[in-house]
C-alpha positions in Angstrom: 57.3 285.9 32.4 54.6 286.8 30.0 55.3 285.1 26.6 52.8 287.3 24.7 53.5 290.9 25.2 50.9 293.6 24.7 53.5 295.9 23.2 56.9 295.3 21.6 58.5 296.7 24.8 62.1 297.7 25.2 64.9 296.1 27.2 65.7 299.3 29.2 65.9 297.4 32.5 67.9 294.7 30.8 70.5 297.2 29.7 70.7 298.6 33.3 71.1 295.1 34.7 73.9 294.4 32.3 75.7 297.6 33.1 75.7 296.6 36.8 78.2 293.8 35.9 76.3 291.0 37.6 75.0 287.9 35.8 71.6 288.6 34.3 68.8 286.0 34.8 66.1 286.3 32.1 63.0 284.5 31.1 64.0 282.0 28.4 62.6 282.3 24.8 61.6 285.9 25.1 62.9 287.9 22.2 64.7 291.2 23.2 65.7 289.7 26.5 66.8 286.0 26.5 68.4 286.3 23.1 70.6 289.2 24.2 71.6 287.4 27.4 72.5 284.3 25.4 74.2 286.1 22.5 76.6 288.0 24.7 76.9 285.3 27.5 75.6 287.8 30.0 74.0 285.3 32.4 71.3 282.7 32.4 67.9 282.1 31.0 65.2 280.2 32.9 61.7 279.1 32.2 59.9 280.8 35.0 56.5 279.6 33.7 57.5 276.3 35.3 57.9 277.6 38.8 59.3 274.4 40.4 61.9 273.8 37.7 62.6 277.6 37.5 63.2 277.8 41.3 65.5 274.8 41.3 67.5 276.1 38.4 67.8 279.6 40.0 68.9 277.9 43.3 71.6 276.0 41.3 72.8 279.1 39.6 73.1 281.1 42.8 74.8 278.3 44.7 77.2 277.6 41.8 78.5 281.1 41.2 82.2 280.9 41.9 84.4 283.9 42.6 85.9 283.5 39.1 82.4 283.5 37.5 81.4 286.6 39.4 84.6 288.3 38.1 83.9 287.1 34.6 80.4 288.6 34.6 81.7 291.8 36.1 84.2 292.3 33.3 82.2 290.8 30.4 78.9 292.5 31.2 80.4 295.9 31.8 82.4 295.6 28.6 79.3 294.5 26.6 77.2 297.3 28.2 79.7 299.9 27.1 80.4 298.5 23.6 77.3 296.7 22.4 74.1 297.0 24.3 73.4 300.5 25.5 70.7 302.9 24.4 73.3 305.0 22.7 74.6 302.0 20.7 71.1 300.9 19.8 70.2 304.4 18.6 73.4 304.5 16.5 72.3 301.2 14.9 68.8 302.4 14.3 70.0 305.7 12.8 72.5 303.8 10.6 69.7 301.5 9.4 67.4 304.4 8.6 70.2 306.2 6.7 70.3 303.4 4.2 66.8 304.2 3.1 66.6 308.0 3.4 
């Protein structure tokens, strides 16, 4: 939930969560995490720094997940994990970026 990170970090856990095919719940407004979840419609973002509101929203999400939504996330998130947000894909993007300059 920490808004100010002591290091840039890496979303290794996020990529693992996405690959599981479940809806991902991430802290909102946290670059490298919430932006990925929102960009690819991988789940939900919540402000966990407001514990009461965060808990209420989390409860709403869990109670409101229909069978169709669960299937959507299973298909969408696995597809995104394989095609867009894996460490292999990120390394390819970084190498391509570096090739432009060297």
